[in-house]
C-alpha positions as CSV (number, residue, x, y, z in Angstrom):
1,M,-36.6,-16.1,20.1
2,S,-36.3,-15.7,23.7
3,I,-37.4,-12.8,25.9
4,F,-33.6,-12.3,26.7
5,D,-33.0,-11.8,22.9
6,Q,-36.0,-9.3,22.7
7,F,-34.7,-7.5,25.8
8,M,-30.9,-7.4,24.5
9,W,-31.6,-6.3,21.0
10,I,-34.9,-4.2,21.2
11,V,-35.4,-2.8,24.7
12,F,-31.7,-2.4,25.8
13,P,-30.7,-0.3,22.8
14,Y,-33.7,2.0,23.1
15,L,-33.2,2.2,26.8
16,C,-29.6,3.3,26.4
17,M,-30.4,5.9,23.6
18,T,-33.3,7.4,25.8
19,I,-30.9,7.8,28.8
20,F,-28.2,9.4,26.4
21,V,-30.9,12.1,25.1
22,V,-32.6,12.7,28.4
23,G,-29.5,12.6,30.4
24,H,-27.7,15.3,28.1
25,I,-30.8,17.5,28.4
26,Y,-30.9,17.1,32.3
27,R,-27.2,17.8,32.6
28,Y,-27.2,20.8,30.3
29,R,-30.0,22.3,32.2
30,Y,-28.7,21.7,35.7
31,D,-25.0,21.2,35.4
32,Q,-23.5,23.4,32.8
33,F,-20.4,24.3,35.1
34,G,-19.5,20.5,34.9
35,W,-19.8,20.4,31.1
36,T,-16.2,20.1,30.4
37,A,-13.2,17.5,30.6
38,K,-11.1,18.2,33.7
39,S,-7.4,18.6,32.6
40,S,-4.7,16.5,34.3
41,E,-2.1,17.9,31.8
42,F,-0.1,19.8,34.4
43,V,0.3,16.3,36.3
44,E,1.5,14.4,33.3
45,K,1.9,15.5,30.0
46,R,3.9,13.1,27.7
47,Q,1.4,10.1,27.8
48,L,-1.5,12.1,27.5
49,M,-0.2,13.9,24.4
50,V,0.7,10.6,22.6
51,G,-2.3,8.6,23.8
52,S,-4.7,11.3,23.0
53,L,-3.2,12.1,19.6
54,L,-3.4,8.3,18.6
55,F,-6.9,7.9,19.9
56,H,-8.4,10.8,18.3
57,V,-6.5,10.2,15.0
58,G,-7.7,6.6,15.0
59,I,-11.3,6.9,16.3
60,M,-12.7,9.4,13.6
61,P,-12.0,6.9,10.7
62,V,-13.3,4.1,12.8
63,I,-16.5,6.0,13.4
64,M,-16.9,6.8,9.8
65,G,-16.3,3.2,9.0
66,H,-19.0,2.2,11.4
67,I,-21.4,4.6,10.0
68,A,-20.8,3.3,6.4
69,G,-20.9,-0.4,7.5
70,L,-24.0,-0.1,9.6
71,G,-25.9,2.5,7.8
72,I,-25.3,1.8,4.0
73,P,-27.0,-1.1,2.8
74,K,-25.0,-3.8,0.9
75,S,-26.8,-3.5,-2.3
76,W,-26.1,0.3,-2.3
77,M,-22.4,-0.3,-2.0
78,N,-22.6,-2.7,-4.9
79,A,-24.5,-0.4,-7.2
80,L,-21.9,2.4,-6.4
81,G,-19.4,-0.2,-7.7
82,V,-17.9,-1.3,-4.4
83,S,-17.7,-5.0,-4.6
84,D,-17.6,-7.2,-1.5
85,H,-13.9,-7.8,-2.0
86,M,-13.1,-4.1,-2.1
87,Y,-15.2,-3.5,1.0
88,H,-13.6,-6.3,2.8
89,I,-10.2,-5.0,2.1
90,G,-11.1,-1.5,3.2
91,A,-12.7,-2.6,6.3
92,V,-10.0,-5.2,7.4
93,Y,-6.7,-3.3,6.3
94,I,-7.6,0.3,6.6
95,G,-9.9,-0.2,9.4
96,S,-7.3,-2.3,11.4
97,F,-4.9,0.3,10.7
98,F,-7.0,3.2,12.4
99,G,-8.2,0.4,15.0
100,F,-4.7,-0.2,16.1
101,A,-3.9,3.6,16.5
102,T,-7.1,3.8,18.5
103,L,-6.2,0.8,20.8
104,I,-2.7,1.8,21.3
105,G,-4.0,5.4,22.4
106,M,-6.5,3.9,24.7
107,L,-4.0,1.5,26.3
108,L,-1.6,4.5,26.9
109,L,-4.5,6.6,28.3
110,T,-6.0,4.0,30.4
111,Y,-2.5,3.1,31.9
112,R,-1.8,6.7,32.6
113,R,-5.3,6.8,34.4
114,F,-4.6,3.9,36.6
115,A,-1.0,3.7,37.0
116,I,0.1,7.3,37.6
117,K,-0.9,8.1,41.3
118,T,-1.3,11.6,40.8
119,V,-3.4,11.2,37.8
120,R,-5.5,8.6,39.7
121,K,-6.1,10.9,42.6
122,L,-7.6,13.5,40.3
123,S,-9.8,10.8,38.6
124,S,-13.3,10.3,39.6
125,A,-15.0,6.7,39.4
126,S,-16.8,7.7,36.1
127,D,-13.4,8.4,34.5
128,L,-11.9,5.1,35.5
129,I,-15.1,3.3,34.2
130,V,-15.2,5.2,31.0
131,N,-11.5,4.6,30.3
132,T,-11.9,0.8,30.9
133,L,-15.2,0.6,29.0
134,L,-13.6,2.4,26.0
135,L,-10.8,0.1,26.2
136,L,-12.7,-2.8,26.3
137,I,-15.0,-1.7,23.2
138,V,-11.8,-1.2,21.2
139,I,-10.5,-4.5,22.1
140,M,-13.7,-6.4,21.2
141,G,-14.0,-4.4,17.9
142,M,-10.3,-5.4,16.9
143,Y,-10.9,-8.9,18.2
144,S,-14.1,-9.1,16.0
145,T,-12.4,-7.8,13.1
146,L,-9.2,-9.9,12.9
147,V,-10.1,-13.0,14.7
148,T,-13.8,-13.8,14.6
149,N,-14.0,-12.8,10.7
150,K,-11.1,-15.2,10.2
151,V,-12.5,-18.2,12.1
152,Q,-16.1,-17.5,10.9
153,P,-15.4,-16.4,7.3
154,D,-18.9,-17.1,6.3
155,F,-20.3,-14.5,8.7
156,D,-21.3,-11.1,7.0
157,Y,-22.3,-8.6,9.6
158,R,-23.7,-6.5,6.8
159,E,-26.5,-9.1,6.2
160,T,-27.3,-9.4,10.2
161,I,-26.0,-6.6,12.4
162,S,-26.4,-3.9,9.8
163,V,-30.0,-4.9,8.7
164,W,-31.0,-5.1,12.7
165,F,-29.3,-1.7,13.3
166,R,-31.1,0.2,10.5
167,G,-34.3,-1.5,11.7
168,L,-33.5,0.2,15.0
169,M,-33.2,3.6,13.5
170,I,-36.6,3.2,11.9
171,F,-38.2,1.8,14.9
172,G,-38.8,-1.6,13.5
173,P,-35.8,-3.9,14.8
174,D,-35.9,-7.6,14.2
175,A,-33.9,-9.3,17.1
176,S,-33.9,-12.4,15.2
177,L,-31.3,-11.2,13.0
178,M,-28.9,-11.2,16.0
179,Q,-29.2,-14.9,17.0
180,S,-26.6,-16.1,14.6
181,V,-24.0,-13.3,15.3
182,P,-20.9,-14.3,17.1
183,L,-20.5,-13.6,20.6
184,S,-17.5,-11.1,20.2
185,F,-19.7,-9.0,18.1
186,K,-22.5,-9.1,20.4
187,I,-20.2,-8.0,23.3
188,H,-18.8,-5.1,21.3
189,I,-22.5,-3.9,20.7
190,V,-23.7,-4.1,24.0
191,L,-20.8,-2.3,25.4
192,G,-21.2,0.4,22.6
193,F,-24.7,1.1,23.9
194,L,-23.7,1.0,27.5
195,I,-21.2,3.7,26.8
196,F,-23.9,5.7,25.1
197,A,-26.1,5.3,28.4
198,L,-23.1,6.6,30.6
199,W,-22.2,9.4,28.2
200,P,-24.2,12.2,29.7
201,F,-22.9,11.5,33.3
202,T,-19.2,11.5,32.4
203,R,-16.5,13.6,31.0
204,L,-17.4,12.6,27.6
205,V,-19.9,15.2,27.4
206,H,-17.0,17.6,26.4
207,V,-17.2,16.1,22.9
208,W,-20.2,18.5,22.4
209,S,-18.3,21.5,23.5
210,V,-15.6,21.6,20.7
211,P,-15.3,25.3,19.8
212,L,-15.9,24.8,16.1
213,N,-17.2,28.5,15.9
214,Y,-13.5,29.6,16.2
215,A,-12.7,28.2,12.8
216,F,-15.5,30.5,11.3
217,R,-15.4,33.8,13.2
218,R,-14.1,36.9,11.9
219,Y,-10.4,38.0,12.9
220,I,-10.1,40.0,15.8
221,V,-8.0,43.1,14.9
222,Y,-5.6,44.7,17.3
223,R,-4.5,48.2,17.2
224,S,-1.8,49.9,19.2
225,H,-2.9,53.0,21.1
226,R,-0.2,55.6,21.5
227,Q,-0.5,58.7,23.5
228,H,0.9,61.8,21.9
229,G,2.2,64.1,24.4
230,K,3.2,67.6,23.9
231,K,6.8,68.3,23.6
232,H,8.1,71.2,25.9
């Protein structure tokens, strides 16, 4: 195993996650006024609504699928009665459906960001980089699922990538597990960690500012106030 492999599959992931954590702490302490997503809705609304809706509808199931595929061992799935065939159907067909929704949403949002002059003028360099990077991540994810898995049907990421990833989480990664992983999966993973490193310094921080407390706070009661004057 080369030094390059050790760097890419051990050092690089930990470096990105360290930047992710430390960067968020730093920005929260020193840039709370910038902790938001600058809206460009008043400039262009239609593509923003459609693209944002498709992206958010697709990305949540995709994230949950990644968590299940990477975090839950294959043996646990089998013990729960989920056979390899059943898992494959869910990952390919259901995952592809939401993946396509995410991809179309990102294409619309990225096109809007670059092609509409008024939106581009309001965009910072980090906005353009984030949009491009997210689009590439989704494209490589879809390519890995639909093309690589078909070309290399014997490859099972749950026996390689998933085991390596769980090793990262318990601080015992085995970089040798990534040597047989197809290039498309590797690119997808590297880009994924890179977006985590960039996260604290971009508008992505607004994800942590979702006002969930509004769903649980008590109702506000409004009462009219009438002035009762004296009749003469």
